N, C-alpha and C positions, 0 to 999 in steps of 0.2 A: 758880823764879820759876812762880809757877801763872798761868795762862793764863785769865780770864772771857773764857768763850764771847759772845760780839756779841749782841747781841739783835737778830733781823729780822725780816721780817712776809715768809710765802710772796707772790708775785706772782700776780692771778689768771689770768695772761699778757695781761692789756688796764690797761696802766697809767691811764687815763680811768679804767676802774672804781676800781681803787687808790684813784685820788684823789677817789670818789662823786661824779663826774659822769651823773647820771640819764639823761645821753643818750650815753653811754659808747660805743655798739655803734656808733652813727651818727657818731662821733668817730674810730675806732678807722676804720670801713670809707674814710671821708675819706681820713684816712693815708695808707695802703695804697693806693688811687690817687693820693694825687699822691707818693709814691714810686715807684712806676714812670713815673710821665710823668717823672720825673725823671730817672732812670736811663735813659729813653729819647733823654732831652736831653741826656746827659752822653756816651751811647756812642755818638754823632749828634754830639760836639765842636762843639754850635749854643754860640752866641754867645745874650744872653738875647736880647738883641732878634730874632735870627732865630728863637728858640722864640716867641716873641709872635705875630709877623708870622704862623708857619706856623698860632698857635690862635686870632688875628684879636684878642690884648687887647694890653694895652700892657705894654713890659718892667717898670713895677713890679708891675705882678698877678704875672709871671715872678715872677719877685726874692721876694715874698712866698712864693707857693706855692712855691720851694724850698726855703724857709725856714721851713717848717711852718706858714706863718701863715693859716688856711684857714679860715677868720670867713666868707671873701666869697664864698665858693663851696660851690655845692650837689651834691651827690655827682652828680647827672644832670646838672651844670657839668664837674664828673670829666671821669664816663662820655662828653661827646661831646669832652675834648679828648684822653680816651684813642683815640676813633674817628676824630680828625683825623688822631692820629699813627699809625695804620692796624692799632691794635689790634683783637681782635675780642673784643667783651665780652659774655657771657653773660648772662643771671638764671635762676637753677633756683628753683623753689619750691617745695617739699613738704612735708608732713605734720608735724604736730608728733608727735613720736614722744616727745618726754621729759614724760607726763604727767605730773610732778611739777612743771612750768611752767605758768603762768597764761597765756602768749606766747611767741611764735616768737619767733627771736634774726635777726639781723642779723650776714651774716660775707662777707669779702669775699678771694679765694683769686687770689693773684695765679703765675700760676705761671711755672718759667722759661722764659727765650728766648732765641732767639739773631737779631741783628740783623745786618743785609744791610750791611757797609758801601759807605757811601754819604754824598755830602752832603745832598741832597734827602731 
């Protein structure tokens, strides 16, 4: 039996870029921030209503955020939520050393974290 190789395309590392979104970097940044918020909510074992109260939004918005429906959330708003969750957020601006690119890039890096067990 001859097995034909499956045709595939290598990912760029950004699914939004692979799908052709012009704002791919911003979409990935928002997704990474939302994943961090969701991780914190899960680690604290909060119900959506508890998370909503802590973040000052309603439960349906928490539901949307945790399901990756991020069109109603700006990067700034997600950063604000992280700060309310006692997370430090650093923004670093560097000179673009990649001379072949006409503009810089946007990237969110979430480091691993240990969460102290508490209900608050």
